[in-house]
MDAnalysis code that builds the backbone (N, CA, C; Angstrom):
import MDAnalysis as mda
import numpy as np

u = mda.Universe.empty(666, n_residues=222, atom_resindex=np.repeat(np.arange(222), 3), trajectory=True)
u.add_TopologyAttr("name", ["N", "CA", "C"] * 222)
u.add_TopologyAttr("resid", np.arange(1, 223))
u.add_TopologyAttr("resname", ["UNK", "UNK", "UNK", "UNK", "UNK", "UNK", "UNK", "UNK", "UNK", "UNK", "UNK", "UNK", "UNK", "UNK", "UNK", "UNK", "UNK", "UNK", "UNK", "UNK", "UNK", "UNK", "UNK", "UNK", "UNK", "UNK", "UNK", "UNK", "UNK", "UNK", "UNK", "UNK", "UNK", "UNK", "UNK", "UNK", "UNK", "UNK", "UNK", "UNK", "UNK", "UNK", "UNK", "UNK", "UNK", "UNK", "UNK", "UNK", "UNK", "UNK", "UNK", "UNK", "UNK", "UNK", "UNK", "UNK", "UNK", "UNK", "UNK", "UNK", "UNK", "UNK", "UNK", "UNK", "UNK", "UNK", "UNK", "UNK", "UNK", "UNK", "UNK", "UNK", "UNK", "UNK", "UNK", "UNK", "UNK", "UNK", "UNK", "UNK", "UNK", "UNK", "UNK", "UNK", "UNK", "UNK", "UNK", "UNK", "UNK", "UNK", "UNK", "UNK", "UNK", "UNK", "UNK", "UNK", "UNK", "UNK", "UNK", "UNK", "UNK", "UNK", "UNK", "UNK", "UNK", "UNK", "UNK", "UNK", "UNK", "UNK", "UNK", "UNK", "UNK", "UNK", "UNK", "UNK", "UNK", "UNK", "UNK", "UNK", "UNK", "UNK", "UNK", "UNK", "UNK", "UNK", "UNK", "UNK", "UNK", "UNK", "UNK", "UNK", "UNK", "UNK", "UNK", "UNK", "UNK", "UNK", "UNK", "UNK", "UNK", "UNK", "UNK", "UNK", "UNK", "UNK", "UNK", "UNK", "UNK", "UNK", "UNK", "UNK", "UNK", "UNK", "UNK", "UNK", "UNK", "UNK", "UNK", "UNK", "UNK", "UNK", "UNK", "UNK", "UNK", "UNK", "UNK", "UNK", "UNK", "UNK", "UNK", "UNK", "UNK", "UNK", "UNK", "UNK", "UNK", "UNK", "UNK", "UNK", "UNK", "UNK", "UNK", "UNK", "UNK", "UNK", "UNK", "UNK", "UNK", "UNK", "UNK", "UNK", "UNK", "UNK", "UNK", "UNK", "UNK", "UNK", "UNK", "UNK", "UNK", "UNK", "UNK", "UNK", "UNK", "UNK", "UNK", "UNK", "UNK", "UNK", "UNK", "UNK", "UNK", "UNK", "UNK", "UNK", "UNK", "UNK", "UNK", "UNK", "UNK", "UNK"])
u.atoms.positions = np.array([
    [79.691, -0.164, -61.010],
    [78.931, -0.195, -62.266],
    [78.195, 0.987, -62.574],
    [78.396, 1.604, -63.671],
    [77.741, 2.827, -63.928],
    [76.196, 2.652, -64.361],
    [75.344, 3.474, -63.778],
    [73.967, 3.256, -64.127],
    [73.762, 3.753, -65.504],
    [72.565, 3.237, -66.120],
    [72.115, 3.706, -67.519],
    [71.528, 5.018, -67.212],
    [71.871, 6.083, -68.185],
    [71.474, 7.314, -67.989],
    [69.983, 7.455, -68.685],
    [68.966, 8.137, -67.978],
    [67.650, 8.286, -68.516],
    [67.760, 9.608, -69.267],
    [67.220, 9.752, -70.431],
    [67.257, 11.025, -71.113],
    [65.956, 11.776, -70.999],
    [64.974, 11.155, -70.414],
    [63.610, 11.857, -70.218],
    [63.641, 12.840, -68.993],
    [62.735, 13.738, -69.007],
    [62.689, 14.688, -67.878],
    [62.340, 13.955, -66.674],
    [63.035, 14.378, -65.631],
    [63.065, 13.591, -64.312],
    [62.622, 14.598, -63.172],
    [61.922, 14.047, -62.180],
    [61.575, 14.814, -61.002],
    [62.527, 14.437, -59.819],
    [62.411, 15.294, -58.810],
    [63.305, 15.197, -57.598],
    [63.226, 13.764, -56.948],
    [61.977, 13.070, -57.134],
    [61.799, 11.900, -56.403],
    [62.447, 10.723, -57.248],
    [62.861, 10.869, -58.421],
    [63.483, 9.754, -59.120],
    [64.846, 9.445, -58.626],
    [65.153, 8.082, -58.913],
    [66.538, 7.539, -58.426],
    [67.674, 8.237, -59.167],
    [68.620, 8.668, -58.397],
    [69.845, 9.260, -59.065],
    [70.990, 9.325, -58.025],
    [72.099, 9.126, -58.350],
    [73.421, 9.357, -57.680],
    [74.456, 9.584, -58.495],
    [75.386, 10.305, -58.012],
    [76.675, 10.617, -58.742],
    [77.646, 11.023, -57.767],
    [78.799, 10.494, -58.092],
    [80.038, 10.675, -57.170],
    [81.128, 11.312, -58.171],
    [81.464, 12.613, -57.860],
    [82.474, 13.271, -58.454],
    [83.862, 12.787, -57.956],
    [84.655, 12.509, -58.848],
    [85.974, 12.015, -58.479],
    [87.225, 13.033, -58.789],
    [86.847, 14.341, -58.996],
    [87.737, 15.362, -59.140],
    [88.624, 15.419, -60.465],
    [88.092, 14.893, -61.567],
    [88.998, 14.775, -62.756],
    [89.073, 16.149, -63.408],
    [88.094, 17.042, -63.134],
    [88.198, 18.403, -63.736],
    [87.705, 18.531, -65.195],
    [87.209, 17.470, -65.757],
    [86.827, 17.467, -67.149],
    [85.534, 18.396, -67.381],
    [84.705, 18.400, -66.309],
    [83.614, 19.370, -66.513],
    [83.949, 20.789, -66.315],
    [85.169, 21.131, -66.067],
    [85.592, 22.513, -65.744],
    [86.215, 23.066, -66.999],
    [86.138, 22.438, -68.021],
    [86.816, 22.807, -69.310],
    [85.992, 23.115, -70.501],
    [86.139, 24.146, -71.260],
    [85.342, 24.274, -72.410],
    [83.930, 24.629, -72.127],
    [83.581, 25.094, -70.923],
    [82.072, 25.404, -70.681],
    [81.897, 26.858, -70.530],
    [80.580, 27.273, -70.978],
    [80.158, 28.535, -70.655],
    [79.404, 28.654, -69.458],
    [80.005, 29.118, -68.509],
    [79.320, 29.080, -66.979],
    [78.759, 30.389, -66.820],
    [77.410, 30.538, -66.969],
    [76.746, 31.859, -66.739],
    [76.459, 31.990, -65.234],
    [76.710, 33.406, -64.746],
    [76.389, 33.663, -63.382],
    [75.323, 34.732, -63.272],
    [74.516, 34.673, -62.307],
    [73.587, 35.683, -62.195],
    [74.178, 36.613, -60.949],
    [73.524, 37.751, -60.619],
    [73.976, 38.616, -59.604],
    [74.217, 37.999, -58.152],
    [73.342, 36.965, -57.940],
    [73.433, 36.327, -56.575],
    [74.767, 35.469, -56.528],
    [74.973, 34.682, -57.662],
    [76.062, 33.843, -57.788],
    [77.316, 34.723, -57.743],
    [77.413, 35.899, -58.486],
    [78.569, 36.777, -58.643],
    [78.737, 37.353, -57.171],
    [77.654, 37.796, -56.458],
    [78.004, 38.226, -54.982],
    [78.438, 37.214, -54.070],
    [78.135, 35.956, -54.299],
    [78.738, 34.853, -53.314],
    [80.135, 34.630, -53.742],
    [80.463, 34.598, -54.900],
    [81.879, 34.375, -55.411],
    [82.717, 35.510, -54.965],
    [82.195, 36.714, -55.131],
    [83.026, 37.941, -54.751],
    [83.274, 37.834, -53.316],
    [82.206, 37.586, -52.490],
    [82.538, 37.491, -50.978],
    [83.523, 36.464, -50.787],
    [83.478, 35.184, -51.350],
    [84.479, 34.275, -51.117],
    [85.835, 34.730, -51.369],
    [85.965, 35.563, -52.494],
    [87.249, 36.094, -52.950],
    [87.824, 37.272, -52.111],
    [86.859, 37.695, -51.247],
    [87.067, 38.991, -50.461],
    [87.191, 40.229, -51.310],
    [86.344, 40.376, -52.381],
    [86.353, 41.484, -53.253],
    [84.949, 41.881, -53.400],
    [84.808, 43.159, -53.945],
    [83.489, 43.688, -54.350],
    [83.101, 43.074, -55.637],
    [81.718, 43.176, -55.939],
    [81.210, 42.445, -57.101],
    [81.773, 43.007, -58.329],
    [82.043, 44.409, -58.271],
    [82.595, 45.071, -59.394],
    [83.927, 44.485, -59.816],
    [84.729, 44.339, -58.736],
    [86.079, 43.839, -59.008],
    [86.009, 42.364, -59.465],
    [84.943, 41.652, -58.959],
    [84.779, 40.328, -59.513],
    [84.514, 40.250, -60.932],
    [83.444, 41.167, -61.323],
    [83.010, 41.278, -62.667],
    [84.152, 41.657, -63.642],
    [84.970, 42.517, -63.126],
    [85.997, 43.214, -63.991],
    [87.215, 42.144, -64.152],
    [87.508, 41.340, -63.129],
    [88.609, 40.467, -63.147],
    [88.502, 39.014, -63.472],
    [87.198, 38.529, -63.061],
    [87.103, 37.141, -63.357],
    [85.875, 36.684, -64.270],
    [85.380, 37.593, -65.032],
    [84.324, 37.164, -66.041],
    [84.833, 37.724, -67.346],
    [84.087, 37.054, -68.392],
    [84.538, 37.188, -69.693],
    [84.306, 38.853, -70.156],
    [85.367, 39.480, -70.675],
    [85.338, 40.789, -71.162],
    [84.863, 41.731, -69.953],
    [84.855, 41.265, -68.717],
    [84.529, 42.130, -67.623],
    [83.026, 42.515, -67.533],
    [82.174, 41.656, -68.177],
    [80.770, 42.107, -68.387],
    [79.980, 41.450, -67.202],
    [80.464, 40.258, -66.612],
    [79.722, 39.882, -65.468],
    [78.865, 38.684, -65.731],
    [78.655, 38.300, -67.004],
    [77.640, 37.250, -67.333],
    [78.287, 35.975, -67.305],
    [79.426, 35.713, -67.971],
    [80.040, 34.376, -67.973],
    [81.383, 34.423, -67.266],
    [81.759, 33.302, -66.587],
    [83.061, 33.222, -65.995],
    [84.093, 33.102, -67.059],
    [85.279, 33.677, -66.768],
    [86.338, 33.780, -67.671],
    [87.020, 32.473, -67.786],
    [87.809, 32.411, -69.014],
    [88.555, 31.012, -69.175],
    [90.018, 31.396, -69.150],
    [90.692, 30.455, -68.800],
    [92.347, 30.541, -68.905],
    [92.627, 30.104, -70.466],
    [93.977, 30.356, -70.736],
    [94.404, 30.140, -72.109],
    [94.207, 28.619, -72.581],
    [94.087, 27.731, -71.702],
    [93.852, 26.321, -72.079],
    [92.369, 26.010, -72.170],
    [91.516, 27.118, -71.895],
    [89.937, 26.954, -72.153],
    [89.444, 26.408, -70.768],
    [90.076, 26.181, -69.825],
    [89.609, 25.815, -68.448],
    [89.020, 26.944, -67.666],
    [88.115, 26.689, -66.628],
    [87.566, 27.635, -65.855],
    [88.671, 28.443, -65.311],
    [88.418, 29.770, -65.048],
    [89.337, 30.597, -64.368],
    [89.741, 30.265, -62.931],
    [88.870, 29.370, -62.441],
    [89.077, 29.108, -61.015],
    [89.537, 27.676, -60.756],
    [89.800, 26.879, -61.892],
    [90.447, 25.591, -61.998],
    [91.996, 25.625, -61.748],
    [92.410, 24.806, -60.779],
    [93.846, 24.629, -60.679],
    [94.218, 23.158, -60.677],
    [95.424, 22.916, -60.411],
    [95.877, 21.462, -60.445],
    [95.194, 20.859, -59.050],
    [94.898, 21.655, -57.995],
    [94.357, 21.058, -56.802],
    [92.786, 21.102, -56.919],
    [92.104, 21.521, -58.006],
    [90.736, 21.462, -58.142],
    [90.170, 22.892, -58.202],
    [88.967, 23.093, -57.965],
    [88.188, 24.346, -57.904],
    [88.608, 25.153, -56.765],
    [88.936, 26.317, -56.964],
    [89.380, 27.175, -55.845],
    [88.125, 27.936, -55.216],
    [87.035, 27.850, -55.748],
    [85.867, 28.390, -55.163],
    [84.803, 27.382, -54.982],
    [85.097, 26.192, -54.785],
    [84.218, 25.075, -54.645],
    [83.018, 25.381, -53.640],
    [83.356, 25.813, -52.567],
    [82.068, 26.105, -51.589],
    [81.016, 27.126, -52.149],
    [81.477, 27.983, -52.894],
    [80.595, 28.938, -53.673],
    [80.295, 28.759, -55.123],
    [80.671, 27.658, -55.638],
    [80.521, 27.356, -57.079],
    [79.048, 27.578, -57.433],
    [78.914, 28.084, -58.771],
    [77.468, 28.317, -59.316],
    [76.502, 27.277, -59.451],
    [75.307, 27.504, -59.537],
    [74.385, 26.434, -59.676],
    [74.611, 25.325, -60.618],
    [75.083, 25.753, -61.837],
    [75.192, 24.932, -62.982],
    [76.269, 23.820, -62.662],
    [77.298, 24.228, -61.784],
    [78.356, 23.347, -61.314],
    [77.951, 22.444, -60.211],
    [77.051, 22.989, -59.395],
    [76.406, 22.219, -58.296],
    [75.608, 21.039, -58.715],
    [74.764, 21.388, -59.916],
    [73.922, 20.387, -60.357],
    [74.589, 19.275, -61.354],
    [75.765, 19.533, -61.958],
    [76.363, 18.641, -62.833],
    [76.507, 17.393, -62.211],
    [76.026, 16.203, -62.965],
    [75.683, 16.110, -64.485],
    [74.202, 16.227, -64.645],
    [73.597, 16.983, -63.868],
    [72.274, 17.279, -64.216],
    [71.878, 18.589, -64.877],
    [70.982, 18.768, -65.511],
    [70.436, 20.011, -66.017],
    [69.018, 20.290, -65.479],
    [68.732, 21.586, -65.097],
    [67.418, 21.792, -64.658],
    [66.646, 22.647, -65.517],
    [65.292, 22.278, -65.747],
    [64.465, 22.973, -66.607],
    [63.214, 23.546, -65.843],
    [62.993, 24.965, -65.779],
    [61.872, 25.524, -65.064],
    [60.983, 25.813, -66.082],
    [59.742, 25.308, -66.133],
    [58.828, 25.580, -67.118],
    [58.061, 26.893, -66.765],
    [57.395, 27.480, -67.615],
    [56.540, 28.717, -67.404],
    [55.553, 28.628, -66.269],
    [55.045, 27.433, -65.964],
    [54.053, 27.287, -64.814],
    [54.929, 27.210, -63.499],
    [56.322, 27.303, -63.512],
    [56.862, 27.176, -62.251],
    [57.381, 25.836, -61.974],
    [56.857, 24.810, -62.512],
    [57.323, 23.415, -62.308],
    [58.619, 23.272, -62.887],
    [59.484, 22.298, -62.312],
    [60.767, 21.990, -62.774],
    [60.881, 20.586, -63.185],
    [61.909, 20.330, -63.868],
    [62.300, 18.747, -64.273],
    [63.890, 18.987, -64.394],
    [64.380, 17.842, -64.235],
    [65.988, 17.575, -64.468],
    [66.221, 16.600, -65.661],
    [67.184, 16.901, -66.340],
    [67.682, 16.073, -67.399],
    [69.223, 15.768, -67.231],
    [69.645, 14.800, -67.912],
    [71.110, 14.507, -67.682],
    [71.935, 15.350, -68.811],
    [73.018, 15.741, -68.299],
    [74.068, 16.319, -69.144],
    [74.985, 15.281, -69.537],
    [75.276, 15.263, -70.834],
    [76.166, 14.134, -71.309],
    [77.587, 14.418, -70.597],
    [78.075, 13.426, -70.064],
    [79.370, 13.510, -69.372],
    [80.567, 13.824, -70.385],
    [81.570, 14.389, -70.076],
    [82.731, 14.777, -70.934],
    [83.438, 13.426, -71.092],
    [84.097, 13.250, -72.360],
    [84.751, 12.048, -72.603],
    [85.881, 11.866, -71.567],
    [85.932, 10.499, -71.040],
    [86.931, 10.218, -70.036],
    [86.648, 10.733, -68.634],
    [85.496, 11.203, -68.450],
    [85.164, 11.450, -67.056],
    [85.206, 10.461, -66.013],
    [85.677, 10.892, -64.953],
    [85.979, 9.926, -63.768],
    [84.805, 9.723, -62.833],
    [83.836, 10.482, -63.130],
    [82.539, 10.619, -62.368],
    [81.718, 9.163, -62.491],
    [81.119, 8.729, -61.290],
    [80.449, 7.476, -61.200],
    [79.077, 7.800, -61.019],
    [78.186, 7.225, -61.881],
    [76.797, 7.327, -61.664],
    [76.306, 6.142, -60.802],
    [75.309, 6.265, -59.943],
    [74.705, 5.124, -59.122],
    [73.170, 5.518, -59.084],
    [72.476, 4.467, -58.461],
    [70.954, 4.626, -58.239],
    [70.831, 4.859, -56.784],
    [71.759, 5.077, -56.007],
    [71.727, 5.467, -54.618],
    [71.110, 6.723, -54.252],
    [69.946, 6.838, -53.842],
    [69.284, 8.224, -53.545],
    [68.419, 8.573, -54.641],
    [67.991, 9.850, -54.520],
    [67.198, 10.533, -55.414],
    [67.918, 11.775, -55.984],
    [67.219, 12.384, -57.032],
    [67.659, 13.686, -57.495],
    [67.444, 14.731, -56.431],
    [66.477, 14.634, -55.592],
    [66.235, 15.503, -54.490],
    [67.346, 15.458, -53.496],
    [67.854, 14.121, -53.154],
    [68.942, 13.884, -52.224],
    [70.183, 14.578, -52.792],
    [70.534, 14.433, -54.031],
    [71.641, 15.001, -54.700],
    [71.595, 16.583, -54.616],
    [70.444, 17.148, -54.981],
    [70.296, 18.592, -54.825],
    [70.573, 18.966, -53.509],
    [70.086, 18.242, -52.462],
    [70.333, 18.763, -51.018],
    [71.692, 18.509, -50.571],
    [72.396, 17.456, -50.990],
    [73.833, 17.274, -50.754],
    [74.680, 18.377, -51.291],
    [74.358, 18.908, -52.553],
    [75.140, 19.834, -53.150],
    [74.610, 21.260, -52.715],
    [73.892, 21.352, -51.699],
    [73.466, 22.678, -51.239],
    [72.975, 23.648, -52.332],
    [72.270, 22.982, -53.134],
    [71.723, 23.841, -54.396],
    [70.532, 24.611, -54.150],
    [69.652, 24.406, -53.162],
    [68.475, 25.139, -53.123],
    [68.438, 26.607, -53.005],
    [69.335, 27.201, -52.223],
    [69.547, 28.595, -52.207],
    [69.784, 29.180, -53.616],
    [70.659, 28.461, -54.368],
    [70.947, 29.026, -55.654],
    [69.798, 28.749, -56.671],
    [69.126, 27.661, -56.553],
    [67.770, 27.423, -57.313],
    [66.893, 28.555, -57.085],
    [66.627, 28.858, -55.743],
    [65.711, 30.042, -55.400],
    [66.164, 31.230, -56.030],
    [67.499, 31.677, -55.940],
    [67.837, 32.898, -56.440],
    [67.780, 32.938, -57.955],
    [68.168, 31.884, -58.538],
    [68.125, 31.712, -60.067],
    [66.661, 31.939, -60.569],
    [65.713, 31.231, -59.817],
    [64.335, 31.394, -60.353],
    [63.902, 32.863, -60.124],
    [64.263, 33.490, -59.101],
    [63.857, 34.969, -58.715],
    [64.489, 35.925, -59.687],
    [65.705, 35.702, -60.188],
    [66.162, 36.657, -61.161],
    [65.748, 36.259, -62.611],
    [65.398, 35.066, -62.762],
    [64.776, 34.573, -64.092],
    [63.358, 35.301, -64.382],
    [62.661, 35.357, -63.068],
    [61.349, 35.864, -63.177],
    [61.368, 37.404, -63.513],
    [62.458, 38.029, -62.888],
    [62.733, 39.578, -63.169],
    [62.958, 39.572, -64.583],
    [63.972, 38.774, -65.179],
    [64.305, 38.852, -66.545],
    [63.005, 38.783, -67.570],
    [62.063, 37.964, -67.255],
    [61.015, 37.733, -68.042],
    [60.003, 39.082, -67.761],
    [60.089, 39.538, -66.534],
    [59.219, 40.712, -66.275],
    [59.806, 41.917, -67.129],
    [61.189, 42.080, -67.149],
    [61.784, 43.112, -67.868],
    [61.536, 43.018, -69.427],
    [61.609, 41.816, -69.865],
    [61.227, 41.622, -71.376],
    [59.911, 42.076, -71.655],
    [58.834, 41.723, -70.733],
    [57.476, 42.097, -71.095],
    [57.409, 43.687, -70.968],
    [58.110, 44.287, -70.181],
    [58.042, 45.725, -70.092],
    [58.657, 46.492, -71.351],
    [59.878, 45.744, -71.680],
    [60.535, 46.355, -72.938],
    [59.758, 46.158, -74.194],
    [58.960, 45.179, -74.211],
    [58.080, 44.865, -75.384],
    [57.057, 45.867, -75.569],
    [56.673, 46.538, -74.442],
    [55.629, 47.592, -74.456],
    [56.133, 48.999, -74.620],
    [57.412, 49.177, -74.786],
    [57.923, 50.415, -74.884],
    [58.262, 50.774, -76.378],
    [57.753, 51.782, -76.927],
    [57.988, 52.159, -78.331],
    [58.915, 53.105, -78.549],
    [59.319, 53.989, -77.481],
    [60.163, 55.101, -77.676],
    [61.687, 54.699, -77.379],
    [61.891, 53.394, -76.964],
    [63.210, 52.931, -76.585],
    [63.942, 53.536, -75.456],
    [62.921, 54.126, -74.524],
    [63.575, 54.624, -73.220],
    [63.566, 53.522, -72.222],
    [64.637, 53.073, -71.810],
    [64.760, 52.170, -70.902],
    [65.431, 52.452, -69.711],
    [65.805, 53.763, -69.461],
    [66.451, 54.128, -68.317],
    [67.789, 53.459, -68.073],
    [68.077, 53.110, -66.737],
    [69.194, 52.294, -66.517],
    [69.081, 50.711, -66.452],
    [67.858, 50.363, -67.108],
    [67.784, 48.874, -67.072],
    [68.690, 48.148, -67.968],
    [69.345, 47.226, -67.309],
    [70.360, 46.317, -68.036],
    [71.658, 46.930, -67.826],
    [71.855, 47.950, -67.179],
    [73.229, 48.626, -66.900],
    [73.909, 47.730, -66.001],
    [75.401, 47.707, -66.212],
    [76.134, 46.903, -65.243],
    [76.036, 47.352, -63.763],
    [75.761, 48.564, -63.601],
    [75.687, 49.088, -62.272],
    [74.394, 48.674, -61.627],
    [73.369, 48.609, -62.344],
    [72.004, 48.069, -61.768],
    [72.145, 46.668, -61.450],
    [72.871, 45.966, -62.387],
    [72.827, 44.411, -62.084],
    [74.024, 44.060, -61.242],
    [74.809, 44.977, -60.713],
    [75.897, 44.800, -59.878],
    [75.417, 44.868, -58.440],
    [75.139, 43.740, -57.729],
    [74.482, 43.808, -56.440],
    [75.051, 44.589, -55.475],
    [76.307, 44.525, -55.093],
    [76.928, 45.247, -54.152],
    [76.860, 46.698, -54.247],
    [77.228, 47.226, -55.616],
    [77.173, 48.541, -55.992],
    [75.655, 49.132, -55.842],
    [74.671, 48.366, -56.476],
    [73.356, 48.933, -56.347],
    [72.744, 48.919, -55.008],
    [72.947, 47.958, -54.160],
    [72.378, 47.867, -52.873],
    [73.220, 49.048, -52.043],
    [74.479, 49.149, -52.175],
    [75.211, 50.130, -51.391],
    [74.679, 51.525, -51.644],
    [74.484, 51.773, -52.939],
    [74.028, 53.152, -53.351],
    [72.636, 53.354, -52.913],
    [71.753, 52.383, -52.951],
    [70.468, 52.499, -52.436],
    [70.301, 52.721, -50.859],
    [71.213, 51.970, -50.163],
    [71.250, 52.177, -48.665],
    [71.809, 53.582, -48.284],
    [72.773, 54.154, -48.969],
    [73.425, 55.339, -48.810],
    [72.315, 56.416, -49.040],
    [71.660, 56.271, -50.123],
    [70.705, 57.368, -50.592],
    [69.512, 57.263, -49.556],
    [69.244, 56.097, -48.910],
    [68.011, 56.127, -48.054],
    [68.497, 56.120, -46.579],
    [69.835, 56.195, -46.322],
    [70.389, 56.308, -44.972],
    [69.984, 55.062, -44.264],
    [70.223, 53.864, -44.875],
    [70.061, 52.637, -44.321],
    [71.313, 51.829, -44.097],
    [71.395, 51.148, -43.017],
    [72.570, 50.152, -43.060],
    [72.696, 49.125, -44.154],
    [73.714, 48.989, -44.804],
    [73.682, 47.928, -45.909],
    [73.617, 46.571, -45.217],
    [72.818, 45.603, -45.780],
    [72.713, 44.365, -45.288],
    [74.043, 43.544, -45.500],
    [74.463, 42.788, -44.538],
    [75.717, 41.912, -44.707],
    [75.476, 40.574, -45.243],
    [74.275, 39.979, -45.042],
    [74.063, 38.725, -45.487],
    [73.539, 38.775, -47.058],
    [73.994, 37.891, -47.787],
    [73.909, 37.866, -49.227],
    [72.438, 37.519, -49.543],
    [71.712, 36.766, -48.762],
    [70.294, 36.506, -49.048],
    [69.433, 37.782, -48.838],
    [69.833, 38.531, -47.833],
    [69.139, 39.812, -47.672],
    [69.529, 40.919, -48.776],
    [70.743, 40.816, -49.200],
    [71.136, 41.663, -50.287],
    [70.444, 41.332, -51.543],
    [70.268, 39.932, -51.883],
    [69.578, 39.609, -53.021],
    [68.060, 40.089, -52.868],
    [67.488, 39.961, -51.818],
    [66.007, 40.362, -51.683],
    [65.955, 41.825, -52.098],
    [66.776, 42.740, -51.408],
    [66.740, 44.072, -51.703],
    [67.097, 44.474, -53.000],
    [68.017, 43.745, -53.622],
    [68.355, 44.046, -54.966],
    [67.271, 43.909, -55.988],
    [66.510, 42.599, -55.698],
    [65.366, 42.332, -56.527],
    [64.270, 43.365, -56.444],
    [64.098, 43.751, -55.185],
    [63.081, 44.923, -55.023],
    [63.541, 46.138, -55.916],
    [64.805, 46.463, -55.848],
    [65.303, 47.628, -56.601],
    [65.025, 47.330, -58.001],
    [65.330, 46.121, -58.576],
    [65.125, 45.941, -59.998],
    [63.665, 46.007, -60.360],
    [62.777, 45.372, -59.624],
    [61.400, 45.577, -59.940],
    [60.872, 46.971, -59.888],
    [61.507, 47.767, -58.941],
    [61.130, 49.266, -58.823],
    [61.564, 49.942, -60.070],
    [62.739, 49.563, -60.543],
    [63.223, 50.141, -61.978],
    [62.286, 49.877, -63.059],
    [61.694, 48.601, -63.121],
    [60.733, 48.236, -64.181],
    [59.473, 49.141, -64.071],
    [58.941, 49.337, -62.727],
    [57.954, 50.150, -62.591],
    [57.998, 51.534, -63.065],
    [59.138, 52.093, -62.681],
    [59.464, 53.398, -63.291],
    [59.369, 53.423, -64.781],
    [60.050, 52.516, -65.403],
    [60.075, 52.449, -66.997],
    [58.751, 52.290, -67.497],
    [58.052, 51.454, -66.819],
    [56.588, 51.167, -67.296],
    [55.524, 52.249, -66.901],
    [55.992, 53.352, -66.428],
    [55.281, 54.540, -66.052],
    [54.438, 54.352, -64.749],
    [54.917, 53.537, -64.029],
    [54.066, 53.424, -62.771],
    [53.114, 52.238, -62.716],
    [52.953, 51.596, -63.747],
    [52.091, 50.438, -63.689],
    [52.700, 49.432, -62.838],
    [51.853, 48.538, -62.212],
    [52.383, 47.433, -61.454],
    [53.008, 46.459, -62.119],
    [54.132, 46.010, -61.698],
    [54.925, 44.986, -62.418],
    [55.045, 43.767, -61.406],
    [54.580, 42.637, -61.905],
    [54.429, 41.358, -61.142],
    [55.832, 40.953, -60.657],
    [55.889, 40.766, -59.340],
    [57.213, 40.324, -58.752],
    [57.230, 38.825, -58.085],
])
């Protein structure tokens, strides 16, 4: 029996369970946004650089949204299912939940309306926290929050600039984790990190450093 869906914001301690039965309905007609961390994990799974991933697997080669096939399904969906399932983005991991992170850092979860004809089954076995853990979503949540914080910091810096001088802020090269980190390590004669978590940490350091340069050396909160 399917559980009644609660539409109010929920905490990780609240009862929730969901069993995906592989119908693929949630992989069609969706705008799946990816951040640099998710792009790097997907690229590594495919055995390519993040630039190649951006150019070949995202809409218009810009890196922000996963590309669609002609039938409007996700570029990674096949008859056998998701070909990148182990490295799927956060929004895919959390489905059918949506996560909201407020300005004070607290989070809540809401239910995404299931697609018509979905074969997924809702239960009350477990909690939202259990579901997040089973989906191995926490590393993606941590990275998503970190990049969101940088975006908010960048907006604050840009609002204080009157001459429109933004340097390389927002450029594809700066937001391309592999390329940015490799260039930084080469320039500073450092061995490039192999672990994606360490790459993300260094990448965020670089992004904040760029903000400090644009802001004229003022401290930027990281």
